C-alpha positions in Angstrom: -27.3 33.9 -83.2 -25.1 31.4 -81.2 -26.2 27.9 -80.3 -25.4 26.7 -76.7 -24.7 28.5 -73.5 -22.1 31.1 -73.2 -19.4 30.9 -70.5 -21.2 33.6 -68.6 -24.3 31.3 -68.4 -22.3 28.7 -66.4 -21.5 31.2 -63.6 -23.9 31.1 -60.6 -26.2 34.0 -60.3 -25.9 36.5 -57.5 -29.1 35.1 -55.9 -27.8 31.5 -55.9 -24.4 32.6 -54.4 -26.2 34.6 -51.8 -28.3 31.6 -50.6 -25.4 29.1 -50.7 -23.8 28.8 -47.2 -20.1 29.1 -47.0 -18.1 26.0 -46.4 -17.4 25.4 -42.7 -13.9 24.5 -41.9 -13.5 21.9 -39.2 -11.2 22.9 -36.4 -8.4 20.5 -35.6 -9.0 18.4 -32.6 -6.7 19.4 -29.8 -4.4 16.6 -28.8 -2.7 16.0 -25.5 1.0 16.6 -26.1 2.0 15.8 -22.5 4.5 13.0 -22.2 3.2 9.9 -20.5 3.6 9.2 -16.8 6.0 6.3 -17.3 8.1 8.4 -19.7 8.4 11.3 -17.2 9.4 8.9 -14.4 12.0 7.1 -16.6 13.5 10.3 -17.9 13.7 11.8 -14.4 15.4 8.6 -13.2 18.0 8.7 -16.0 18.6 12.4 -15.4 19.3 11.6 -11.7 21.7 8.9 -12.7 19.8 6.1 -11.0 19.2 2.6 -12.1 16.0 0.6 -11.7 17.6 -1.5 -9.0 18.6 1.6 -7.0 15.0 3.0 -7.3 13.6 -0.3 -6.1 15.9 -0.4 -3.2 15.1 3.1 -2.0 11.4 2.9 -2.5 10.7 -0.8 -1.6 8.8 -1.1 -4.9 9.6 -4.4 -6.7 11.7 -4.2 -9.8 9.0 -5.7 -12.2 6.5 -3.1 -11.0 9.0 -0.2 -11.6 9.6 -1.5 -15.2 5.8 -1.8 -15.8 5.1 1.7 -14.6 7.8 3.2 -16.7 6.1 1.4 -19.7 2.7 2.9 -18.6 1.4 -0.5 -17.5 -0.4 0.0 -14.3 -2.2 -3.4 -14.3 0.4 -5.0 -12.0 -0.1 -2.4 -9.3 -3.2 -4.1 -7.9 -5.7 -1.1 -8.3 -5.9 2.6 -8.7 -5.2 3.4 -5.1 -2.1 1.3 -5.1 -1.0 2.7 -8.5 -1.3 6.3 -7.1 0.9 5.3 -4.2 3.5 3.9 -6.4 3.5 6.9 -8.7 3.9 9.2 -5.7 6.7 7.1 -4.2 8.7 6.8 -7.5 8.2 10.5 -8.3 9.7 11.6 -4.9 12.6 9.1 -5.3 13.7 10.6 -8.7 13.0 14.3 -7.7 9.7 15.0 -9.6 6.6 16.7 -8.2 4.0 13.9 -8.0 0.9 16.1 -8.1 0.9 16.7 -11.9 1.5 13.0 -12.5 -1.4 12.1 -10.2 -3.7 14.6 -12.0 -2.7 13.2 -15.3 -3.4 9.6 -14.0 -6.9 10.8 -12.9 -7.6 12.3 -16.3 -6.5 9.1 -18.1 -8.1 6.6 -15.7 -11.4 8.1 -14.7 -10.6 10.4 -11.7 -10.0 9.5 -8.1 -11.4 6.1 -7.1 -13.9 5.5 -4.3 -12.2 4.6 -1.0 -11.8 0.9 -0.5 -10.9 -1.1 2.6 -7.2 -1.3 3.1 -6.9 -4.9 4.2 -8.2 -6.7 1.0 -6.4 -4.2 -1.3 -3.0 -4.7 0.2 -3.2 -8.4 0.9 -0.8 -9.0 -2.0 1.7 -6.5 -0.6 2.2 -8.4 2.6 5.9 -9.3 3.0 6.1 -13.0 3.5 8.7 -14.3 5.9 11.3 -16.6 4.4 11.1 -20.3 5.4 13.2 -21.0 8.4 16.1 -23.4 8.0 16.3 -26.3 10.4 18.5 -25.5 13.4 20.8 -28.6 13.5 22.9 -27.1 16.3 20.0 -26.8 18.6 18.8 -30.4 17.7 22.3 -31.8 18.5 22.5 -29.9 21.9 19.0 -31.2 22.8 20.1 -34.8 21.9 23.2 -34.5 24.0 21.2 -33.1 27.0 18.8 -36.0 26.6 21.6 -38.6 26.7 23.2 -37.0 29.7 19.9 -36.8 31.5 19.2 -40.5 30.8 22.6 -41.6 32.0 22.2 -39.5 35.2 18.8 -40.9 35.9 20.0 -44.4 35.4 23.0 -43.8 37.8 21.0 -42.2 40.6 18.1 -44.7 40.1 20.6 -47.6 40.5 22.0 -46.1 43.8 18.4 -45.7 45.1 17.6 -49.3 44.3 20.8 -50.4 46.1 19.9 -48.4 49.2 16.4 -49.8 49.2 17.7 -53.4 48.9 20.2 -52.8 51.8 17.3 -51.5 54.0 15.2 -54.6 53.1 18.0 -56.9 54.1 18.1 -55.4 57.6 20.9 -53.0 57.4 20.6 -50.2 60.0 21.4 -46.6 59.1 24.4 -45.0 60.8 23.6 -43.5 64.2 24.0 -39.8 64.7 22.1 -36.6 65.5 19.8 -35.5 62.9 20.9 -32.5 61.1 18.8 -29.5 61.7 16.8 -28.4 58.7 16.9 -24.7 57.7 13.8 -23.1 56.5 14.4 -20.8 53.6 13.8 -17.2 54.3 10.9 -15.6 52.6 12.1 -13.4 49.7 10.3 -10.3 48.8 8.5 -10.7 45.5 9.9 -8.6 42.8 7.6 -6.0 41.3 6.4 -6.9 37.8 7.8 -4.8 35.0 5.3 -2.2 33.8 4.1 -2.4 30.3 5.6 0.2 27.9 3.6 3.5 28.0 3.9 6.8 26.4 6.2 8.1 29.2 8.5 5.1 28.6 8.5 5.9 24.9 9.3 9.5 25.7 12.3 8.3 27.6 13.4 5.9 24.8 17.1 4.9 25.0 19.4 6.8 22.6 21.2 3.6 21.5 18.0 2.2 20.0 15.2 3.3 17.7 11.7 3.1 19.1 8.6 3.5 16.8 5.0 3.7 18.0 2.1 3.4 15.6 -1.3 4.6 16.6 -4.3 3.9 14.4 -6.2 7.0 15.5 -8.3 7.9 12.4 -9.2 4.4 11.1 -7.8 0.9 10.6 -4.8 0.2 8.5 -2.7 -2.7 7.4 1.0 -2.3 8.6 4.2 -4.3 8.3 7.3 -3.7 10.5 10.8 -5.2 10.0 14.0 -4.9 12.1 17.5 -4.2 10.6 18.0 -7.8 9.7 14.8 -7.9 7.7 12.9 -10.0 10.2 9.2 -9.3 10.5 8.2 -7.9 13.9 4.5 -7.4 12.9 2.5 -8.0 9.7 -1.3 -7.5 10.0 -4.3 -5.2 10.4 -4.3 -2.5 13.1 -7.9 -1.6 14.1 -8.9 1.9 14.9 -7.8 2.9 18.4 -5.1 0.2 18.6 -1.4 0.9 18.8 1.9 -1.0 18.3 5.4 -0.2 19.5 8.6 -1.6 17.8 12.2 -1.3 18.9 15.5 -2.2 17.3 19.2 -1.5 17.8 19.7 0.1 14.4 16.5 0.7 12.3 12.8 -0.1 11.8 11.3 -0.4 8.3 7.6 0.2 8.0 4.9 -0.2 5.3 1.7 1.6 6.0 -1.3 0.5 3.9 -3.5 3.6 4.9 -1.0 6.2 6.0 -3.7 8.8 6.5 -5.1 6.9 9.4 -1.8 6.6 11.3 -0.1 8.7 13.9 3.7 8.0 14.3 5.9 8.6 17.4 9.6 8.0 16.8 12.0 8.0 19.7 9.4 9.8 21.9 8.6 12.5 19.4 5.4 12.8 17.3 6.2 12.9 13.5 4.0 15.4 11.7 2.9 14.0 8.3 0.6 15.1 5.4 -0.4 11.6 4.4 -3.8 11.3 2.6 -6.4 8.6 3.3 -5.6 5.5 1.3 -2.0 6.5 0.7 0.7 3.8 0.8 3.9 4.8 2.5 7.2 3.0 3.1 9.3 4.5 5.9 12.6 3.8 7.6 13.6 5.2 11.0 16.9 5.1 12.8 18.4 5.9 16.2 17.7 9.5 17.3 15.9 10.4 14.1 12.2 11.3 14.1 12.4 12.0 10.4 12.4 9.5 7.5 15.6 7.6 7.3 
């Protein structure tokens, strides 16, 4: 007779093993192995052999914002709508399809944002004109003209005073027949120049670039520059309003809400697939209805 339990007694009985639930293995949590948006844009830029300065020049996106987006920092973009516009613009510049990146941005940042007014959102994007330098040449010319005018007035005024003094002393004017006065012939008034219309835009000169912007589907903030970088217009275009710009070489545009705009370049309507709230930077040249 043995004291204690045998090794067989330590084994669980069949009833206990039947009622014990099997251990549940936890499935590994799937992880998103997609590369980040900034990494995709940076890698595509390097594969294309482009620098950040070149991308900034071609897209009009400032260099600090390009660096921030490539580091996946979208806080400097000014909002989700603006960030989507920058992602779309940079992706096209480096030859990447922007739609997967926009979908990834929507997954990571809570989907597509609600539409917001264009004017307050893009207030920071307004291109400020550089301070004008004083025009010393014009000031000098004005001073010279003022001096000459003063000298002439003094000379003619002195001669008039002398003539008045001579008449007061009793001098008689020279005798002679009065010269006949000639009445000027009535000239035919010139016809006023008509304002530029659609027909005038259709017959735009080939040696210039003519761009007409029509806010047909809503209001949008726009900015237009000539080839020297001078601002021709910078403000909000209400729905139904239109603006026409003309330059000898090119016209640079920034559209705050490109989906609300219709473009006519050199008399031809430009077909576009812009979405509401989309930011677009465009350049048009002579004889080119396409993006320059």
